[in-house]
Structures are given as structure tokens and as C-alpha cells.
C-alpha distance (Angstrom), angle and dihedral (degrees) to the residues before:
residue distance angle dihedral
M1 . . .
E2 3.91 . .
Y3 3.75 115.0 .
H4 3.84 129.9 -161.4
N5 3.84 124.8 -147.8
L6 3.73 102.6 -135.5
I7 3.78 137.4 51.1
D8 3.75 99.4 -135.9
T9 3.70 103.8 171.7
I10 3.88 135.3 35.0
H11 3.76 117.1 -172.1
L12 3.89 115.4 -145.0
Q13 3.75 132.1 -164.4
R14 3.89 127.1 -177.5
A15 3.77 134.3 -176.3
Q16 3.86 131.6 168.0
T17 3.86 132.7 -166.1
A18 3.73 133.2 177.6
W19 3.83 89.6 -88.2
A20 3.81 108.8 31.1
Q21 3.88 146.0 18.4
F22 3.78 119.7 -135.3
A23 3.74 131.2 -162.0
S24 3.83 140.6 165.6
A25 3.77 135.5 -170.8
S26 3.72 127.0 -170.6
T27 3.87 138.3 174.0
H28 3.79 132.3 166.7
G29 3.82 88.3 -134.0
R30 3.84 112.7 -161.7
R31 3.67 94.4 -13.5
E32 3.84 120.7 102.5
F33 3.71 97.6 -131.0
M34 3.88 134.0 35.3
E35 3.81 109.0 -118.2
D36 3.80 97.8 170.2
R37 3.71 132.9 85.1
D38 3.77 140.2 -174.9
T39 3.80 141.1 -162.3
M40 3.81 137.4 -149.1
V41 3.78 127.9 -171.9
P42 3.87 103.7 173.4
M43 3.74 99.7 -173.9
E44 3.88 145.2 15.5
K45 3.67 120.7 159.7
V46 3.77 117.7 -130.4
E47 3.91 108.2 -121.5
T48 3.86 113.9 -138.0
S49 3.81 137.2 157.1
D50 3.83 92.4 -147.2
E51 3.80 105.2 102.3
T52 3.88 91.1 -170.0
R53 3.79 92.7 60.0
P54 3.80 113.9 97.6
P55 3.89 118.3 -118.0
Q56 3.71 115.9 -81.2
Y57 3.78 130.6 -168.5
T58 3.72 131.3 -171.3
S59 3.89 126.0 -147.1
C60 3.79 131.6 -177.6
V61 3.80 132.0 -159.1
G62 3.77 124.7 177.9
V63 3.85 143.8 177.7
F64 3.70 122.7 -154.4
D65 3.85 113.9 -167.7
G66 3.68 107.7 -161.8
H67 3.75 128.4 -156.9
S68 3.89 133.7 -173.6
G69 3.80 84.8 18.8
S70 3.84 141.9 -23.0
V71 3.78 101.1 -96.3
A72 3.85 97.6 95.8
A73 3.91 91.4 45.7
E74 3.72 90.7 48.3
Y75 3.83 90.6 50.3
C76 3.71 92.0 52.0
A77 3.79 97.2 45.9
N78 3.96 88.6 48.7
N79 3.82 97.8 44.2
L80 3.83 118.0 12.8
Y81 3.82 102.1 79.8
K82 3.86 91.3 45.6
H83 3.79 89.7 47.3
I84 3.78 91.8 52.3
A85 3.93 98.4 39.6
R86 3.71 97.1 43.2
N87 3.87 110.7 124.9
Q88 3.96 93.0 -0.2
K89 3.78 94.6 111.6
G90 3.73 89.7 -134.3
A91 3.71 91.4 -56.7
L92 3.90 121.1 145.3
P93 3.94 101.9 -96.2
S94 3.71 116.4 -125.1
A95 3.93 123.5 -109.3
A96 3.73 90.6 -109.4
R97 3.83 93.8 50.2
I98 3.80 90.8 53.3
V99 3.66 95.1 49.7
D100 3.80 92.3 46.1
R101 3.82 94.4 49.1
I102 3.70 94.2 49.0
L103 3.87 89.9 51.1
D104 3.78 88.7 48.3
L105 3.81 98.3 48.6
D106 3.90 87.0 48.1
E107 3.82 87.9 55.9
Q108 3.94 89.0 48.4
F109 3.80 89.0 50.0
G110 3.75 95.4 52.8
K111 3.76 91.4 47.1
D112 3.73 99.8 40.7
M113 3.83 107.5 127.2
Q114 3.92 93.4 -155.5
L115 3.88 90.7 64.9
T116 3.79 122.3 80.7
A117 3.84 117.8 -129.2
G118 3.87 88.0 -106.9
Q119 3.67 93.5 53.0
K120 3.91 91.4 51.3
R121 3.81 87.2 56.4
H122 3.86 86.5 66.9
G123 3.80 111.7 99.4
C124 3.79 142.3 -177.5
V125 3.79 140.7 -161.6
L126 3.64 116.2 -142.9
A127 3.74 151.4 -174.6
M128 3.89 126.1 -159.3
A129 3.75 131.5 -178.0
F130 3.79 126.4 -161.5
V131 3.78 111.1 -162.8
E132 3.86 121.0 -164.1
A133 3.71 112.3 -160.9
T134 3.83 119.9 -161.7
A135 3.80 117.9 -159.5
P136 3.91 122.5 -139.2
I137 3.79 109.4 -100.6
G138 3.86 112.7 -93.8
D139 3.76 97.1 -2.0
L140 3.80 121.2 70.4
S141 3.80 90.4 169.0
S142 3.82 93.4 67.9
S143 3.83 94.8 89.2
S144 3.81 92.8 171.7
E145 3.79 89.2 67.8
W146 3.88 100.0 54.9
T147 3.75 114.2 118.6
Y148 3.91 124.5 -152.6
C149 3.87 138.5 -153.8
A150 3.81 112.3 -165.8
R151 3.81 120.5 -164.1
V152 3.74 113.3 -166.1
A153 3.86 129.3 -164.6
H154 3.79 127.4 -177.4
L155 3.67 146.0 171.3
G156 3.76 127.4 -163.2
D157 3.91 122.3 -15.6
T158 3.75 101.1 -24.5
R159 3.71 108.0 119.6
V160 3.83 137.5 -154.2
L161 3.75 124.0 -155.8
L162 3.87 129.2 -170.0
I163 3.87 110.0 -150.6
R164 3.72 105.8 -163.6
A165 3.84 120.8 -144.5
N166 3.76 88.2 -109.4
G167 3.79 92.3 56.5
Q168 3.82 97.9 -102.1
V169 3.88 112.2 140.0
E170 3.77 122.1 -148.7
C171 3.71 121.0 -169.4
L172 3.82 107.4 -144.2
T173 3.87 97.5 -172.9
K174 3.79 139.8 53.4
D175 3.81 118.9 -150.1
H176 3.87 115.7 -109.4
R177 3.80 102.1 -127.8
P178 3.78 127.3 174.3
M179 3.89 95.0 -125.5
D180 3.82 94.7 56.8
P181 3.79 104.0 113.0
M182 3.72 96.9 -122.8
E183 3.86 92.5 46.2
L184 3.75 93.4 46.0
A185 3.74 92.4 49.4
R186 3.91 90.3 52.2
I187 3.99 91.3 45.7
K188 3.80 90.7 51.0
A189 3.84 93.9 46.4
A190 3.74 89.5 51.3
G191 3.87 87.5 58.2
S192 3.86 96.3 -105.5
N193 3.82 130.5 116.4
V194 3.72 140.0 -146.1
T195 3.76 122.2 -124.8
S196 3.86 133.2 172.3
R197 3.82 120.8 -117.4
D198 3.76 132.3 159.7
G199 3.95 89.1 2.9
A200 3.83 93.4 -56.0
D201 3.70 135.6 100.2
R202 3.86 109.3 -120.4
V203 3.86 137.1 -167.8
D204 3.81 101.6 -115.6
G205 3.78 90.5 -18.3
G206 3.81 91.4 -59.7
I207 3.80 129.8 89.4
N208 3.76 120.5 12.3
M209 3.70 94.9 -140.8
S210 3.96 125.8 83.2
R211 3.78 98.9 -154.2
A212 3.75 124.6 47.1
F213 3.93 146.8 142.6
G214 3.82 113.0 -107.6
D215 3.84 119.4 -9.6
W216 3.78 87.6 139.7
Q217 3.86 103.2 -174.2
A218 3.64 128.3 124.5
S219 3.92 98.6 -106.5
Y220 3.92 90.5 50.4
K221 3.77 106.9 35.4
Q222 3.83 111.8 32.5
P223 3.86 105.7 -161.7
H224 3.71 94.4 -152.4
L225 3.78 94.1 57.3
D226 3.77 130.2 82.2
P227 3.85 106.2 -95.2
R228 3.77 89.7 -117.6
L229 3.85 91.6 56.6
R230 3.76 101.7 49.8
A231 3.76 122.9 114.1
I232 3.74 90.9 -110.5
S233 3.84 103.4 33.2
A234 3.87 125.2 -169.3
E235 3.81 92.0 -152.7
A236 3.65 105.0 130.1
D237 3.88 127.8 -147.5
V238 3.89 114.3 -129.1
A239 3.80 129.2 -159.0
T240 3.66 125.7 -176.6
V241 3.99 123.8 -156.7
E242 3.64 139.6 170.0
A243 3.91 120.1 -120.5
K244 3.67 141.9 -172.1
V245 3.70 140.0 -150.8
G246 3.77 110.6 -71.7
D247 3.82 92.5 31.4
I248 3.91 115.2 121.2
L249 3.72 124.6 -149.8
L250 3.90 112.8 -152.6
I251 3.85 121.9 -164.1
G252 3.75 120.1 -177.0
C253 3.77 144.6 150.4
D254 3.74 125.0 -111.3
G255 3.78 92.1 -89.8
L256 3.76 89.8 68.1
F257 3.88 96.8 52.2
E258 3.88 109.5 27.3
P259 3.74 100.3 63.3
A260 3.91 89.7 58.1
H261 3.84 91.5 46.5
Y262 3.83 86.3 -130.8
N263 3.70 116.6 -156.7
């Protein structure tokens, strides 16, 4: 892997609605090429025939941290939100739907005839947050009274923090690592092993995460097994949390957190 010494470009995106502000920043750091992608859907109104129900809007933000190349991250950025949100009429998707849709898109990626075998070996870990905002009854301009429900899904070592307005920080994700007892049991049952290389525990000497999108190679994604039982599974963990005005939801790849040894 060739590394460069300087971070020369940072890509920024911003968006704002009546109930929230959104921003993203990305850089490839010392790497020669950018393998990561992100997505931002600031607003989708929830359709309802109940006229007494207060207005609700759903937003989605996601980070897709690529490895071995950018194809899997690009595939997720272009397709995953649409795949989950289809036919939902703007409603907050259930945890079960998010898990099933990620697994389903991973299967589509592995069978996509437009991708080469090499491109299918690209992978990514990810974190997505669907946020449902509920307006105060009768006064959309009263921004201080909006309420929020955030549903967060992740694979691998992307992380999501909820930073409360009072300064309290809640980590909503737990890294999927090969030496976690439940992960290790699944990996071994699938016929793979965990070995240590370059100071990290790796599945069959390769990636140091136990769940990811893509990575379609025989030792990671065994086609004869249930997708949830493969050595590298695309079964996401999902958490749901209530939030208020002034809270911040922070999503980042491992490069954001690990250099600071965050606790």
C-alpha cells in the first residue's frame, strides 16, 4: 500500500431543513485513492391519511468505509437507501426491514453480472442513521419543540455517537471484531479461522472485521450458508434512540476514532 504524507483535499457537504442541519466531510488521508463514500437524504415527508397526526419527516445519513477498493462502498451509496426506503412512504423503517434489506442488497452485489469477480471482492463496513422528526402540533416554526427518533444500523468498525445537548456522549454501536466470542464461533462454524497479522486479528489472514458488505470470496462469503452464518456476515446490528433539539449524531469510519484512542 502506497501512502502519501499530506491531506491535500477535504470534501464538504452541507444541508439544512426546518428541523435539522446536516454536514459531511471526507478525505482519503495518506492513501492514494479514496475508497469511502457517504450519503445524505435530508428530507422525505411521511405520507399519512390521518389529519390529526402531526407532520413527520424522515432523513437518512450514511458512511460507507471501503476496503480493497471502492466498488462496494459506491454500490451502497448509490443503492442502499433506496433499497431500504422503497414503498415505505417516508416512514421510519423497522429494524427488521433494515437488516433484511442490507442482507438482500449484499446478495445482489454478489450476483451482479455487471461486476467482475475482482470488483465483487471489494468490501465496505458501514453505518446508517434513519431519523424521524416529529413537528410540534400546529406550529412548524417552533424548532425547539421538534422530537426525534433515530434508528442506527452498522456493520464492522464504523461508529455512531449521540452527543447530547448537555455534553453526555452515548456510543450507539459496538465494533464487529473477529475475536469477539460470538463472532469467533460463527467464523469457525463457517469453516474459517482467525489469525493475527500486523497487530490485528484477521479472518483467514485478511480483513480485521467480522461483518461487512461485499468481500465476495470463498473464505469470507460461503454461498451454501445462510447469509447470517457466513464467516463475514452482512447482518447489521440496529439500535433505536430518542433525541431532542440540540443533540448531535456523529457517524464516522475507524480513521476518525482510532488515532485518538477514544473511550
